[in-house]
C-alpha positions as CSV (number, residue, x, y, z in Angstrom):
1,M,54.8,-56.0,42.2
2,T,52.7,-58.9,41.9
3,P,52.4,-61.2,38.9
4,E,48.8,-59.7,38.6
5,R,50.2,-56.6,38.2
6,F,53.3,-57.0,36.2
7,A,50.9,-58.7,33.5
8,A,48.1,-56.1,33.5
9,L,51.1,-53.5,33.5
10,A,52.5,-55.6,30.4
11,A,49.0,-55.8,28.8
12,A,48.5,-52.0,29.1
13,Y,52.0,-50.3,28.0
14,G,53.4,-53.3,25.8
15,G,56.7,-55.3,25.7
16,A,59.1,-52.4,26.7
17,I,59.6,-51.3,30.3
18,D,60.6,-47.6,29.1
19,R,57.1,-47.5,27.7
20,W,55.8,-48.2,31.2
21,P,54.7,-45.0,33.6
22,E,58.1,-44.2,35.6
23,A,57.0,-44.5,38.8
24,E,56.9,-48.7,37.9
25,R,59.5,-49.0,35.7
26,A,62.0,-49.6,38.7
27,A,59.6,-52.1,40.4
28,A,59.0,-54.0,37.0
29,R,62.5,-54.3,36.2
30,A,63.2,-55.9,39.9
31,F,60.7,-58.0,39.1
32,R,61.9,-59.4,36.1
33,D,65.1,-60.1,37.2
34,A,63.7,-61.8,40.2
35,H,60.9,-64.3,38.1
36,P,62.0,-65.8,34.9
37,E,58.5,-66.0,34.1
38,A,58.2,-62.5,33.4
39,E,60.5,-62.6,30.7
40,A,57.8,-64.6,28.3
41,V,55.0,-62.2,29.7
42,L,57.1,-59.5,27.8
43,A,57.6,-61.5,24.8
44,A,54.8,-61.8,24.3
45,E,53.6,-58.2,24.6
46,A,56.2,-57.8,22.4
47,A,55.2,-59.7,19.6
48,L,51.7,-57.9,19.7
49,D,53.4,-54.6,19.7
50,A,55.3,-55.5,16.3
51,A,52.0,-56.9,15.2
52,L,50.5,-53.6,15.7
53,A,53.2,-51.3,14.4
54,R,53.1,-53.3,11.2
55,W,49.4,-52.6,10.2
56,A,49.3,-50.1,8.4
57,V,45.5,-48.4,7.7
58,P,44.6,-47.9,3.8
59,A,44.3,-44.9,2.2
60,P,39.9,-44.2,1.7
61,G,39.3,-44.8,-2.3
62,A,38.0,-41.6,-4.0
63,A,34.7,-43.5,-3.9
64,L,34.6,-43.0,-0.7
65,A,36.1,-39.1,-0.2
66,G,33.0,-38.3,-2.9
67,R,30.3,-39.8,-0.8
68,I,31.6,-37.9,2.4
69,A,32.1,-34.8,0.7
70,R,28.3,-34.9,-0.8
71,D,27.2,-35.8,2.4
72,A,28.8,-32.8,4.5
73,A,27.2,-30.7,1.9
74,R,23.8,-31.9,2.1
75,R,23.9,-31.7,5.9
76,R,25.2,-28.2,5.7
77,Q,21.8,-27.5,3.5
78,A,19.6,-28.9,5.9
79,P,19.9,-26.4,8.4
80,R,19.9,-23.6,6.1
81,R,16.2,-24.8,5.3
82,L,15.1,-25.3,8.6
83,R,16.1,-22.0,9.5
84,L,14.1,-20.6,6.7
85,W,10.8,-22.6,7.1
86,L,11.1,-21.3,10.7
87,A,11.5,-17.8,9.7
88,G,8.6,-18.6,7.8
89,L,6.7,-19.7,10.4
90,G,7.6,-17.0,12.8
91,L,6.6,-14.3,10.3
92,A,2.8,-16.0,9.9
93,G,2.7,-16.2,13.4
94,A,3.5,-13.0,14.3
95,L,0.8,-11.7,11.3
96,A,-2.2,-13.9,12.6
97,G,-1.6,-13.1,16.5
98,G,-1.5,-9.3,15.0
99,G,-5.1,-10.2,12.9
100,A,-6.2,-11.3,16.4
101,I,-5.1,-8.6,18.3
102,G,-6.6,-6.1,15.8
103,A,-9.9,-8.2,16.0
104,V,-10.2,-8.0,19.6
105,L,-9.8,-4.2,19.6
106,V,-11.9,-3.6,16.8
107,A,-15.0,-5.5,19.1
108,R,-13.8,-4.1,21.8
109,L,-13.6,-0.1,20.9
110,V,-16.4,0.3,18.6
111,P,-19.2,1.4,20.5
112,A,-22.3,-0.8,20.9
113,G,-25.3,-0.2,19.2
114,G,-26.6,1.6,22.5
115,A,-24.4,5.2,21.9
116,G,-26.0,7.0,19.3
117,C,-24.2,7.3,16.0
118,S,-23.5,10.6,16.1
119,Q,-21.1,10.6,19.1
120,S,-18.7,7.9,17.7
121,L,-15.2,9.2,16.5
122,T,-13.5,7.5,13.9
123,V,-10.0,6.2,14.5
124,L,-8.4,9.7,13.6
125,G,-10.9,11.3,15.9
126,A,-13.4,12.9,13.4
127,P,-17.0,12.7,14.2
128,V,-19.2,10.2,12.4
129,P,-22.2,11.0,10.6
130,S,-25.2,10.4,12.5
131,C,-26.9,7.3,11.2
132,G,-29.6,8.6,9.5
133,D,-27.4,11.2,7.7
134,A,-26.4,10.0,4.2
135,A,-23.8,13.0,3.9
136,N,-20.4,12.2,2.0
137,W,-17.8,10.9,4.7
138,S,-15.1,12.3,2.6
139,D,-16.9,15.7,3.6
140,T,-16.4,15.3,7.4
141,L,-12.7,14.3,6.8
């Protein structure tokens, strides 16, 4: 083991060789026993380990917890509103498309002025009265 490798392992895993990867422990102990400067590296890392062990994260205050809860509720409502808007847009699009298709079908299926009025049929298949006939349409249905 090189001094650089020993220092890198100490920086990564701390000052206690027992917390190092098992594959590295025997070589690290042998290096420590053969090189007196290795103890100084381990001591510096042990001091850092102790400082990190003493540090504690303070509990969040009630104001922070309340703000997090409000923000979570607001973010939950936004996707629901978006889904409602998208559903409405989909319905409006379907209705507009149906209206457009209906208009095209009426324009294509109603006979042009060249065909006689008496030859036309209604949607239900009943004959349309002739153009000059003023008969009541309810009589033909």
